[in-house]
KESEDO-663899 format. One record per residue (C-alpha): x, y, z negated; residue in one letter. Coordinates in nm, 4 decimals, padded with zeros to 6 digits. Layout:
{timi {X; Y; Z}; A} ...
//
This chain:
{timi {-01.3176; -00.0498; 00.5128}; M} {timi {-01.1325; 00.1056; 00.8073}; H} {timi {-01.3696; 00.2776; 01.0398}; P} {timi {-01.0921; 00.4167; 01.2776}; S} {timi {-01.2910; 00.5849; 01.5300}; R} {timi {-01.6316; 00.6832; 01.6745}; G} {timi {-01.8947; 00.4222; 01.5845}; G} {timi {-02.0724; 00.2783; 01.8699}; S} {timi {-02.4244; 00.1653; 01.7684}; R} {timi {-02.4944; -00.1652; 01.9023}; G} {timi {-02.8087; -00.3539; 01.9233}; P} {timi {-02.9443; -00.5655; 01.6296}; S} {timi {-02.8034; -00.8997; 01.7351}; S} {timi {-03.0618; -01.0714; 01.5040}; R} {timi {-03.3491; -00.9528; 01.7114}; T} {timi {-03.2160; -01.1701; 01.9879}; L} {timi {-03.2512; -01.4970; 01.7933}; L} {timi {-03.6052; -01.5673; 01.9164}; L} {timi {-03.8097; -01.8104; 01.6964}; G} {timi {-03.5662; -01.8215; 01.4174}; R} {timi {-03.7194; -01.5303; 01.2061}; G} {timi {-04.0651; -01.6648; 01.2687}; L} {timi {-03.9765; -02.0066; 01.1388}; L} {timi {-03.8172; -01.8841; 00.8284}; I} {timi {-04.1426; -01.6506; 00.7722}; G} {timi {-04.3481; -01.9446; 00.7982}; L} {timi {-04.1312; -02.1345; 00.5521}; F} {timi {-04.1379; -01.8521; 00.3008}; V} {timi {-04.5181; -01.8222; 00.3333}; L} {timi {-04.5407; -02.2136; 00.2832}; A} {timi {-04.3403; -02.1912; -00.0281}; T} {timi {-04.5164; -01.8917; -00.1529}; G} {timi {-04.8518; -02.0809; -00.1112}; W} {timi {-04.7288; -02.3658; -00.3134}; L} {timi {-04.6040; -02.1342; -00.5871}; A} {timi {-04.9361; -01.9546; -00.5939}; C} {timi {-05.1171; -02.2873; -00.6494}; G} {timi {-04.9311; -02.3407; -00.9636}; A} {timi {-04.8890; -01.9653; -01.0523}; E} {timi {-04.8285; -02.0270; -01.4189}; D} {timi {-04.5693; -02.2826; -01.3808}; E} {timi {-04.2116; -02.1925; -01.4239}; P} {timi {-04.0934; -02.4950; -01.2163}; K} {timi {-04.2824; -02.3895; -00.9124}; A} {timi {-04.1682; -02.0284; -00.9230}; R} {timi {-03.8213; -02.1285; -00.9781}; S} {timi {-03.8195; -02.3765; -00.6862}; R} {timi {-03.9652; -02.1235; -00.4634}; A} {timi {-03.6881; -01.8787; -00.5145}; G} {timi {-03.4432; -02.1409; -00.4685}; W} {timi {-03.5873; -02.2649; -00.1395}; E} {timi {-03.5795; -01.9092; -00.0184}; R} {timi {-03.2126; -01.8980; -00.1218}; L} {timi {-03.1395; -02.1940; 00.0651}; M} {timi {-03.3250; -02.0815; 00.3739}; A} {timi {-03.1101; -01.7460; 00.3778}; S} {timi {-02.8083; -01.9309; 00.3253}; L} {timi {-02.8748; -02.1380; 00.6444}; E} {timi {-02.9273; -01.8120; 00.8156}; E} {timi {-02.5715; -01.6790; 00.6827}; A} {timi {-02.4294; -02.0169; 00.8205}; R} {timi {-02.5758; -01.9332; 01.1488}; D} {timi {-02.3785; -01.6121; 01.1465}; G} {timi {-02.0484; -01.8121; 01.1585}; L} {timi {-02.1261; -02.0048; 01.4833}; D} {timi {-02.4166; -01.8809; 01.6692}; S} {timi {-02.3252; -01.6907; 01.9845}; P} {timi {-02.6137; -01.4519; 01.9282}; L} {timi {-02.4358; -01.3659; 01.5855}; A} {timi {-02.1184; -01.2461; 01.7751}; F} {timi {-01.8761; -01.4270; 01.5391}; P} {timi {-01.5015; -01.4737; 01.6072}; P} {timi {-01.3978; -01.7408; 01.8453}; E} {timi {-01.4898; -02.0884; 01.7123}; G} {timi {-01.1334; -02.2104; 01.6586}; T} {timi {-01.0664; -02.4657; 01.3879}; D} {timi {-00.8900; -02.1895; 01.1696}; R} {timi {-01.1537; -01.9223; 01.2317}; N} {timi {-01.4251; -02.1449; 01.1282}; L} {timi {-01.2464; -02.2574; 00.8227}; A} {timi {-01.1732; -01.8877; 00.7050}; E} {timi {-01.5472; -01.8190; 00.8052}; G} {timi {-01.6972; -02.0715; 00.5520}; Y} {timi {-01.4498; -01.9473; 00.2968}; R} {timi {-01.5680; -01.6006; 00.3893}; Y} {timi {-01.9362; -01.6840; 00.3389}; L} {timi {-01.8782; -01.8627; 00.0104}; L} {timi {-01.6681; -01.5445; -00.0948}; G} {timi {-01.9686; -01.3161; -00.0412}; H} {timi {-02.1918; -01.5682; -00.2299}; L} {timi {-01.9618; -01.5679; -00.5411}; V} {timi {-01.9737; -01.1613; -00.5449}; R} {timi {-02.3214; -01.1266; -00.4624}; V} {timi {-02.4172; -01.3857; -00.7304}; I} {timi {-02.2409; -01.1840; -00.9833}; E} {timi {-02.3721; -00.8562; -00.8514}; G} {timi {-02.7344; -00.9677; -00.8560}; E} {timi {-02.7335; -01.1599; -01.1832}; I} {timi {-02.4930; -00.9624; -01.4059}; M} {timi {-02.4881; -00.5999; -01.2775}; Q} {timi {-02.7252; -00.3811; -01.4861}; D} {timi {-02.7340; 00.0007; -01.5200}; P} {timi {-02.8272; -00.0291; -01.8959}; D} {timi {-02.5171; -00.2687; -01.9663}; H} {timi {-02.2717; -00.1702; -01.6915}; P} {timi {-01.9359; -00.3073; -01.6508}; Y} {timi {-01.6568; -00.3189; -01.3676}; F} {timi {-01.6870; -00.5996; -01.1408}; Q} {timi {-01.4227; -00.6747; -00.8842}; R} {timi {-01.5690; -00.5942; -00.5375}; S} {timi {-01.2856; -00.7726; -00.3627}; V} {timi {-01.0904; -01.0567; -00.4970}; S} {timi {-00.8420; -01.3035; -00.3356}; M} {timi {-01.1381; -01.5341; -00.2699}; L} {timi {-01.3990; -01.2523; -00.1947}; S} {timi {-01.2532; -01.0441; 00.0909}; K} {timi {-01.4711; -00.8212; 00.3011}; W} {timi {-01.5028; -00.4835; 00.4604}; T} {timi {-01.1417; -00.5178; 00.6113}; I} {timi {-01.0167; -00.4502; 00.2593}; D} {timi {-00.6882; -00.2818; 00.1945}; N} {timi {-00.4235; -00.5289; 00.0849}; A} {timi {-00.2896; -00.2831; -00.1788}; D} {timi {-00.5973; -00.2021; -00.3456}; T} {timi {-00.7848; -00.3223; -00.6590}; L} {timi {-01.1588; -00.2552; -00.5750}; Y} {timi {-01.3995; -00.2281; -00.8763}; L} {timi {-01.7690; -00.1208; -00.8992}; K} {timi {-02.0371; -00.0618; -01.1693}; A} {timi {-02.4239; -00.0437; -01.1298}; R} {timi {-02.5600; 00.2923; -01.2554}; I} {timi {-02.8887; 00.4811; -01.2930}; D} {timi {-02.8508; 00.8221; -01.1094}; A} {timi {-03.0692; 00.9777; -01.3746}; H} {timi {-02.8623; 00.8465; -01.6637}; G} {timi {-02.5501; 00.9615; -01.8331}; E} {timi {-02.2253; 00.7546; -01.8453}; Y} {timi {-01.8838; 00.7834; -01.9851}; R} {timi {-01.5676; 00.6101; -01.8168}; I} {timi {-01.2839; 00.5785; -02.0630}; R} {timi {-00.9379; 00.4808; -01.9037}; A} {timi {-00.5842; 00.4468; -01.9900}; R} {timi {-00.2803; 00.4286; -01.7558}; A} {timi {00.0780; 00.3735; -01.7842}; A} {timi {00.3167; 00.6540; -01.6747}; D} {timi {00.1368; 00.8903; -01.4675}; T} {timi {00.4057; 01.1241; -01.3853}; S} {timi {00.4053; 01.0377; -01.0266}; E} {timi {00.0573; 01.1560; -00.9836}; W} {timi {00.1412; 01.5090; -01.0634}; A} {timi {00.4782; 01.5229; -00.8939}; S} {timi {00.4355; 01.3017; -00.5911}; G} {timi {00.7828; 01.1583; -00.6552}; E} {timi {00.8721; 00.7899; -00.6016}; R} {timi {01.1019; 00.5327; -00.7484}; G} {timi {01.0226; 00.5969; -01.1189}; R} {timi {01.1010; 00.2736; -01.3130}; P} {timi {00.7845; 00.0991; -01.4480}; G} {timi {00.5537; 00.0201; -01.6023}; P} {timi {00.3650; 00.2886; -01.4251}; K} {timi {00.0204; 00.3937; -01.3113}; A} {timi {-00.1106; 00.2960; -00.9630}; P} {timi {00.0014; 00.5035; -00.6816}; R} {timi {-00.3377; 00.6429; -00.6482}; L} {timi {-00.6784; 00.6091; -00.8181}; V} {timi {-01.0208; 00.7193; -00.6615}; I} {timi {-01.3475; 00.7221; -00.8441}; F} {timi {-01.6590; 00.7671; -00.6361}; Q} {timi {-02.0365; 00.7591; -00.7079}; T} {timi {-02.2013; 00.5926; -00.3926}; I} {timi {-02.5590; 00.5392; -00.2882}; T} {timi {-02.5583; 00.1913; -00.1639}; E} {timi {-02.3272; -00.0837; -00.0599}; L} {timi {-02.2617; -00.1031; 00.3179}; I} {timi {-02.4146; -00.3880; 00.5126}; G} {timi {-02.6875; -00.4654; 00.2836}; Q} {timi {-02.9525; -00.4291; 00.5680}; T} {timi {-02.7726; -00.6855; 00.7963}; G} {timi {-02.8222; -00.4207; 01.0745}; D} {timi {-02.5610; -00.2098; 01.2442}; L} {timi {-02.8137; 00.0797; 01.2728}; R} {timi {-02.7898; 00.1458; 00.8966}; E} {timi {-02.4647; 00.3332; 01.0019}; M} {timi {-02.6581; 00.6086; 01.1334}; G} {timi {-02.9039; 00.6215; 00.8755}; E} {timi {-02.6805; 00.7347; 00.5862}; C} {timi {-02.7899; 00.4701; 00.3419}; R} {timi {-02.4244; 00.4484; 00.2363}; N} {timi {-02.2969; 00.7852; 00.1148}; Q} {timi {-02.0461; 00.9263; -00.1288}; T} {timi {-02.2236; 01.1531; -00.3749}; V} {timi {-01.8912; 01.2752; -00.5591}; A} {timi {-01.5349; 01.1641; -00.5718}; S} {timi {-01.2375; 01.2324; -00.7990}; L} {timi {-00.9024; 01.1128; -00.7654}; N} {timi {-00.5704; 01.0975; -00.9565}; S} {timi {-00.4365; 01.4343; -00.8203}; F} {timi {-00.7492; 01.6059; -00.9989}; E} {timi {-00.7797; 01.4006; -01.3194}; L} {timi {-00.7263; 01.5722; -01.6530}; E} {timi {-00.5163; 01.3405; -01.8652}; I} {timi {-00.3609; 01.3576; -02.2207}; N} {timi {-00.0190; 01.2878; -02.3046}; G} {timi {-00.0885; 00.9234; -02.3602}; Q} {timi {-00.2133; 00.8578; -02.0177}; G} {timi {-00.5817; 00.8463; -02.1326}; E} {timi {-00.8661; 01.0240; -01.9747}; F} {timi {-01.2493; 01.0302; -01.9716}; E} {timi {-01.4966; 01.0817; -01.6876}; I} {timi {-01.8600; 01.1692; -01.7499}; L} {timi {-02.1238; 01.0850; -01.4827}; L} {timi {-02.4614; 01.2495; -01.4475}; G} {timi {-02.7123; 01.4301; -01.2407}; A} {timi {-02.5908; 01.7583; -01.3679}; E} {timi {-02.2639; 01.8593; -01.5474}; R} {timi {-02.3368; 01.9176; -01.9307}; P} {timi {-02.3440; 02.2578; -02.0281}; A} {timi {-01.9975; 02.3887; -02.1441}; G} {timi {-01.8166; 02.0812; -02.0238}; Y} {timi {-01.5302; 02.1407; -01.8357}; E} {timi {-01.3682; 01.7887; -01.8198}; G} {timi {-01.3547; 01.5194; -01.5502}; N} {timi {-01.7069; 01.4796; -01.4088}; F} {timi {-01.8806; 01.3000; -01.1356}; L} {timi {-02.2273; 01.3857; -01.0056}; R} {timi {-02.4791; 01.0951; -00.9652}; T} {timi {-02.7368; 01.3095; -00.7573}; R} {timi {-02.6552; 01.5561; -00.4824}; A} {timi {-02.7867; 01.7331; -00.1714}; E} {timi {-02.6014; 01.5850; 00.1266}; L} {timi {-02.6054; 01.6082; 00.4934}; A} {timi {-02.6091; 01.3090; 00.7287}; C} {timi {-02.3223; 01.3077; 00.9767}; G} {timi {-01.9802; 01.1517; 01.0187}; S} {timi {-01.6987; 01.3198; 00.8641}; S} {timi {-01.5819; 01.4522; 01.2076}; D} {timi {-01.9202; 01.5572; 01.3354}; S} {timi {-01.9318; 01.9148; 01.4591}; A} {timi {-02.2823; 01.9705; 01.3341}; D} {timi {-02.2481; 01.8236; 00.9846}; T} {timi {-02.2678; 02.1700; 00.8253}; E} {timi {-02.5933; 02.2524; 01.0035}; E} {timi {-02.7611; 01.9057; 00.9490}; A} {timi {-03.0481; 01.9039; 00.7050}; E} {timi {-02.9552; 01.8145; 00.3547}; K} {timi {-03.1683; 01.5679; 00.1433}; V} {timi {-03.1222; 01.4500; -00.2064}; W} {timi {-02.9211; 01.1316; -00.2540}; R} {timi {-02.8895; 00.9199; -00.5596}; E} {timi {-02.5913; 00.7125; -00.6663}; A} {timi {-02.6447; 00.3416; -00.7578}; R} {timi {-02.2831; 00.2437; -00.8252}; F} {timi {-01.9613; 00.4080; -00.9234}; V} {timi {-01.6769; 00.2770; -00.7276}; S} {timi {-01.3051; 00.2602; -00.8494}; V} {timi {-01.0015; 00.2065; -00.6126}; R} {timi {-00.6669; 00.1671; -00.7687}; E} {timi {-00.4140; 00.1604; -00.4866}; I} {timi {-00.0551; 00.0128; -00.5492}; F} {timi {00.2566; 00.1084; -00.3601}; S} {timi {00.5422; 00.0051; -00.5843}; D} {timi {00.4106; -00.3505; -00.6566}; W} {timi {00.6831; -00.4436; -00.9075}; A} {timi {00.6230; -00.1407; -01.1424}; A} {timi {00.2713; -00.0300; -01.1096}; E} {timi {00.0114; -00.1778; -01.3471}; E} {timi {-00.3811; -00.1655; -01.3150}; A} {timi {-00.5597; 00.0836; -01.5491}; L} {timi {-00.7441; -00.0275; -01.8596}; E} {timi {-01.1301; 00.0725; -01.7896}; L} {timi {-01.4395; 00.0753; -01.9609}; S} {timi {-01.7886; 00.2154; -01.8927}; I} {timi {-02.0808; 00.2732; -02.1174}; E} {timi {-02.4351; 00.4446; -02.0882}; R} {timi {-02.4946; 00.7508; -02.3185}; L} {timi {-02.8339; 00.8795; -02.2635}; D} {timi {-03.0412; 00.6032; -02.4433}; K} {timi {-03.0017; 00.3432; -02.6963}; V} {timi {-02.9709; 00.0150; -02.5257}; V} {timi {-03.0369; -00.3150; -02.7146}; G} {timi {-02.9379; -00.6675; -02.6144}; G} {timi {-02.9855; -00.7767; -02.2454}; R} {timi {-03.3502; -00.9224; -02.2047}; P} {timi {-03.3443; -01.2810; -02.1429}; P} {timi {-03.4303; -01.3809; -01.7988}; P} {timi {-03.7745; -01.5157; -01.6968}; E} {timi {-03.8531; -01.7438; -01.3926}; T} {timi {-04.0213; -01.4848; -01.1894}; A} {timi {-03.7254; -01.2348; -01.2181}; E} {timi {-03.4737; -01.5134; -01.1555}; M} {timi {-03.6876; -01.6333; -00.8420}; A} {timi {-03.6483; -01.2786; -00.7073}; E} {timi {-03.2813; -01.2454; -00.7880}; R} {timi {-03.2173; -01.5762; -00.5942}; M} {timi {-03.4211; -01.4341; -00.2896}; T} {timi {-03.2195; -01.1282; -00.2906}; R} {timi {-02.8878; -01.3131; -00.3245}; I} {timi {-02.9662; -01.5145; -00.0098}; G} {timi {-03.0850; -01.2283; 00.1817}; E} {timi {-02.7728; -00.9950; 00.1053}; R} {timi {-02.5287; -01.2787; 00.1890}; V} {timi {-02.6729; -01.3404; 00.5146}; S} {timi {-02.7214; -00.9762; 00.5948}; N} {timi {-02.3488; -00.9067; 00.5045}; Q} {timi {-02.2355; -01.1901; 00.7235}; V} {timi {-02.4383; -01.0722; 01.0292}; W} {timi {-02.3708; -00.6994; 00.9776}; F} {timi {-01.9915; -00.7333; 00.9788}; W} {timi {-01.9967; -00.9505; 01.2845}; N} {timi {-02.1956; -00.6759; 01.4589}; Q} {timi {-01.9560; -00.3978; 01.3327}; L} {timi {-01.6591; -00.5946; 01.4721}; H} {timi {-01.8289; -00.6623; 01.8159}; E} {timi {-01.9871; -00.3209; 01.8753}; F} {timi {-01.8409; -00.0624; 01.6371}; G} {timi {-01.4711; -00.1597; 01.6582}; L} {timi {-01.5237; -00.3522; 02.0037}; E} {timi {-01.2563; -00.6197; 01.9250}; V} {timi {-01.3730; -00.8296; 02.2246}; N} {timi {-01.4268; -00.5482; 02.4721}; G} {timi {-01.5669; -00.2069; 02.5609}; D} {timi {-01.9212; -00.2626; 02.4462}; R} {timi {-02.0639; 00.0771; 02.4837}; N} {timi {-01.9160; 00.1121; 02.8379}; L} {timi {-01.7427; 00.4519; 02.7781}; D} {timi {-01.4366; 00.3210; 02.9487}; G} {timi {-01.2098; 00.2555; 02.6466}; E} {timi {-01.2030; 00.0229; 02.3502}; R} {timi {-01.2446; 00.1584; 01.9918}; A} {timi {-00.9478; -00.0477; 01.8726}; M} {timi {-00.6470; -00.0489; 02.1239}; P} {timi {-00.4776; -00.3717; 02.1852}; I} {timi {-00.1209; -00.3998; 02.0656}; N} {timi {-00.1158; -00.0381; 01.9454}; S} {timi {-00.2885; 00.1748; 01.6825}; L} {timi {-00.5106; 00.4903; 01.6985}; N} {timi {-00.3456; 00.7907; 01.5659}; D} {timi {-00.4600; 00.8178; 01.2102}; P} {timi {-00.7634; 01.0287; 01.1505}; R} {timi {-01.0486; 01.0496; 00.8891}; P} {timi {-01.3228; 00.7693; 00.9041}; P} {timi {-01.6195; 00.8076; 01.1368}; F} {timi {-01.8741; 00.6873; 00.9015}; I} {timi {-02.0828; 00.9007; 00.6718}; A} {timi {-02.0587; 00.7190; 00.3496}; G} {timi {-01.9828; 00.4111; 00.1317}; G} {timi {-01.6352; 00.4234; -00.0214}; V} {timi {-01.4399; 00.4853; 00.2909}; A} {timi {-01.2746; 00.8262; 00.3144}; G} {timi {-01.2035; 01.0188; -00.0002}; A} {timi {-00.9138; 01.2086; 00.1662}; R} {timi {-00.7809; 00.8679; 00.3371}; Q} {timi {-00.6683; 00.8669; 00.7061}; L} {timi {-00.7125; 00.5687; 00.8921}; Y} {timi {-00.5520; 00.4242; 01.2144}; G} {timi {-00.6880; 00.0875; 01.3440}; G} {timi {-00.5801; -00.1488; 01.6383}; G} {timi {-00.5673; -00.5040; 01.7529}; L} {timi {-00.2684; -00.7401; 01.7873}; F} {timi {-00.2823; -01.0059; 02.0578}; E} {timi {00.0637; -01.1877; 02.0623}; L} {timi {00.2136; -01.5073; 02.1847}; E} {timi {00.4262; -01.6983; 01.9347}; D} {timi {00.7624; -01.5657; 02.0674}; D} {timi {00.6411; -01.2111; 02.0983}; E} {timi {00.6692; -00.9244; 01.8448}; A} {timi {00.4991; -00.5750; 01.8424}; L} {timi {00.7013; -00.2805; 01.7249}; V} {timi {00.4946; 00.0111; 01.5890}; L} {timi {00.6936; 00.3434; 01.5280}; R} {timi {00.4853; 00.5697; 01.3158}; V} {timi {00.6114; 00.9261; 01.3421}; D} {timi {00.5197; 01.1132; 01.0114}; L} {timi {00.6216; 01.4455; 01.1631}; R} {timi {00.8199; 01.5485; 00.8655}; G} {timi {00.5517; 01.5108; 00.6061}; T} {timi {00.5726; 01.2103; 00.3773}; D} {timi {00.2182; 01.1021; 00.2599}; P} {timi {00.1669; 01.0293; -00.1138}; H} {timi {00.0275; 00.6871; -00.0146}; Y} {timi {00.1001; 00.4774; 00.2934}; M} {timi {00.0055; 00.1237; 00.3649}; G} {timi {-00.0331; -00.1224; 00.6687}; F} {timi {-00.1827; -00.4515; 00.6778}; H} {timi {-00.3368; -00.7129; 00.9036}; L} {timi {-00.6827; -00.8779; 00.8762}; S} {timi {-00.8656; -01.1560; 01.0527}; N} {timi {-01.1910; -01.0834; 01.2451}; F} {timi {-01.3994; -01.1717; 00.9461}; W} {timi {-01.2714; -00.8529; 00.7946}; G} {timi {-01.0475; -01.0296; 00.5412}; E} {timi {-00.6929; -00.9055; 00.4705}; S} {timi {-00.4432; -01.1719; 00.5427}; L} {timi {-00.2969; -01.3529; 00.2466}; D} {timi {-00.0817; -01.0756; 00.0916}; Q} {timi {00.0499; -01.2894; -00.2191}; A} {timi {00.2218; -01.5896; -00.0177}; T} {timi {00.2871; -01.4057; 00.3036}; Y} {timi {00.4249; -01.0482; 00.3916}; T} {timi {00.1190; -00.9461; 00.5645}; T} {timi {00.1268; -00.5773; 00.4436}; S} {timi {00.3978; -00.3124; 00.3587}; L} {timi {00.3458; 00.0041; 00.1622}; T} {timi {00.5572; 00.3345; 00.1700}; G} {timi {00.7459; 00.2008; -00.1301}; S} {timi {00.8041; -00.1352; 00.0229}; Q} {timi {00.9431; 00.0004; 00.3741}; L} {timi {01.1766; 00.3056; 00.3703}; P} {timi {01.1950; 00.5411; 00.6490}; A} {timi {01.4427; 00.4988; 00.9121}; A} {timi {01.7143; 00.7626; 00.9781}; E} {timi {01.4728; 00.9371; 01.2348}; D} {timi {01.2030; 00.9894; 00.9544}; G} {timi {00.9747; 00.7231; 01.1203}; A} {timi {00.8729; 00.3857; 00.9835}; R} {timi {00.9003; 00.0803; 01.1932}; Y} {timi {00.6580; -00.2123; 01.1669}; Y} {timi {00.7490; -00.5390; 01.3327}; V} {timi {00.4163; -00.7568; 01.3838}; V} {timi {00.4929; -01.1143; 01.4776}; S} {timi {00.4207; -01.4779; 01.3741}; A} {timi {00.7908; -01.5624; 01.3467}; R} {timi {01.0445; -01.3997; 01.0877}; D} {timi {01.2701; -01.1822; 01.2806}; P} {timi {01.5089; -01.1634; 00.9889}; G} {timi {01.4581; -00.7741; 00.9928}; L} {timi {01.3122; -00.5357; 00.7388}; E} {timi {00.9443; -00.4159; 00.8461}; G} {timi {00.8280; -00.7534; 00.9542}; W} {timi {00.4402; -00.8087; 00.8966}; V} {timi {00.3642; -01.1765; 00.9213}; D} {timi {00.0407; -01.2649; 01.1403}; T} {timi {00.0353; -01.6104; 00.9453}; T} {timi {-00.0200; -01.7867; 01.2774}; G} {timi {-00.3108; -01.5824; 01.3933}; H} {timi {-00.2840; -01.4974; 01.7668}; A} {timi {-00.5406; -01.2169; 01.7409}; R} {timi {-00.6306; -01.0046; 01.4659}; G} {timi {-00.6908; -00.6438; 01.3516}; S} {timi {-00.4232; -00.3932; 01.1990}; M} {timi {-00.5007; -00.1059; 00.9723}; T} {timi {-00.2797; 00.1917; 00.8609}; L} {timi {-00.3946; 00.3895; 00.5705}; R} {timi {-00.2268; 00.7315; 00.4456}; L} {timi {-00.3286; 00.9708; 00.1745}; V} {timi {-00.1586; 01.3279; 00.1736}; Y} {timi {-00.1617; 01.5602; -00.1306}; R} {timi {-00.2999; 01.8186; 00.0757}; K} {timi {-00.4903; 01.8362; 00.4074}; E} {timi {-00.2736; 01.8388; 00.7259}; L} {timi {-00.3160; 02.0601; 01.0403}; E} {timi {-00.4107; 01.8526; 01.3548}; E} {timi {-00.0701; 01.9152; 01.4975}; E} {timi {00.0981; 01.7721; 01.1761}; D} {timi {-00.0826; 01.4428; 01.1682}; L} {timi {00.1124; 01.1315; 01.2232}; P} {timi {00.1680; 00.9760; 01.5813}; R} {timi {00.1929; 00.6150; 01.6734}; V} {timi {00.4077; 00.4534; 01.9469}; E} {timi {00.3948; 00.0794; 02.0241}; A} {timi {00.5863; -00.1724; 02.2315}; V} {timi {00.5588; -00.5348; 02.2886}; V} {timi {00.8847; -00.7398; 02.3130}; T} {timi {01.0318; -01.0826; 02.2592}; S} {timi {01.1269; -01.1697; 01.9075}; V} {timi {01.4764; -01.2135; 02.0492}; A} {timi {01.4895; -00.8608; 02.2032}; G} {timi {01.3617; -00.6705; 01.8864}; L} {timi {01.6923; -00.5106; 01.8157}; R} {timi {01.6707; -00.2938; 02.1422}; E} {timi {01.3613; -00.1134; 02.0091}; H} {timi {01.4689; -00.0579; 01.6538}; L} {timi {01.7295; 00.1895; 01.4998}; P} {timi {02.0599; 00.0529; 01.4027}; A} {timi {01.9909; 00.1268; 01.0350}; T} {timi {01.6981; -00.1341; 01.0250}; V} {timi {01.8402; -00.3989; 00.7788}; R} {timi {01.8636; -00.7706; 00.8279}; T} {timi {01.6825; -00.9749; 00.5898}; V} {timi {01.8080; -01.3166; 00.4817}; S} {timi {01.5952; -01.6177; 00.3961}; A} {timi {01.6848; -01.5888; 00.0644}; E} {timi {01.5841; -01.2339; 00.0371}; E} {timi {01.2584; -01.3038; 00.2109}; R} {timi {01.1757; -01.5714; -00.0509}; R} {timi {01.2418; -01.3157; -00.3127}; A} {timi {01.0280; -01.0679; -00.1665}; Q} {timi {00.7333; -01.3033; -00.1426}; V} {timi {00.7945; -01.4143; -00.5106}; A} {timi {00.7597; -01.0595; -00.6125}; G} {timi {00.4378; -01.0325; -00.4029}; R} {timi {00.2994; -01.3293; -00.5886}; Q} {timi {00.3772; -01.1870; -00.9250}; A} {timi {00.1947; -00.8630; -00.8467}; H} {timi {-00.1068; -01.0190; -00.7131}; I} {timi {-00.1387; -01.2401; -01.0178}; Q} {timi {-00.1195; -00.9443; -01.2478}; R} {timi {-00.3672; -00.7508; -01.0272}; R} {timi {-00.6176; -01.0287; -01.0271}; Y} {timi {-00.5394; -01.1888; -01.3470}; R} {timi {-00.8373; -01.3928; -01.5217}; Q} {timi {-00.7672; -01.3562; -01.8912}; Y} 
//
């Protein structure tokens, strides 16, 4: 997710949908009564869970087109992408609810080319595994050449490790309540994090990470806590240090593998196992348990759709100044200067800086973004576009994103991005894929923290596609149609490797 500046806490839009909750409640009571009448019948229990699932999916569908849900404008494309988005949530949540088990953990893809959400980073492979905060676990990993992790260099030949890897223990997945107010309640916090700058790795690129409530006595290796005393406050809050701390427990371990040189970098080999108890086979499901899981699946899919609509409307203010403070959280045709995220938890943060903005362009217009790195090149840099469902635009068959490796710095040390629907035949082009409106995200990770005056600055100008050259350095290369096709072919090959199904 890219929370790029202070989060306005909007009203819970679902409280405005009068009568709908009452009807669903009566429906659930009715199905519950039928189930109670045949308490010992697996068929009745299963049917009741299924009906609750169907009712919640109807509620999720309302989130795609009800004005009270604050969905994107109901154009043909937005609605088609919205239904795909809902089905992507369903696929992801079904696997999480049916298969994720802290006694039998494994790494599930949190984001795929089908299941995109949270304004995902187009450069990142997101993974998660369910854990018990009171248990002990071991992650085993093997990476290709990791020398760039230590040196910060670029350009070594492959195969090599992802540009950056981040492990985090987190308390909860964001958006599970369906209510934007969860952002102020610190439900979604990072308990501990460890990145590839800090990992101890052997000469073969292998490493282990232990997870537990306490570091084992005498153990000096890679470790992630699963319980910690944490304050509730945003990363830029002045009173965070003085806030009361409470014990938080991690329910998931999250992994982000972030790629920059898509042609050469390869995903990690990863496994996770529980160490603190002997675990037998997974117990076969029973109808009562499956009915409960179906109920949760429906509720969580619906909650996710409604939550992210609210975040776009009130937190990111994509449609206007919703908190009436005189400015938009996301500037139009520009980016906020990159800063730490405003939220207190989830998997955002972990040394990442975020810049966010919106594009609103006619077919013959282009937005030029000049990112002045002020003399310090980040270890990782990525820029990408998203729709208003929070899905990154198709990064496999279009050039909708560019990394620091894919776009070199210009002669003045800055990077120039050209956002437009039409290919201008220049390097730095980021394709809107025909969307007239959408969001933009810039992510950066530095090897060390920078002072405020050294952080990047962004300049922006809208021009015609024909007039682009006037706003770009002379050294920005021309890109032929043949080169562009080769560029997209390379992107497709990387995405197939990143998300391979075998």
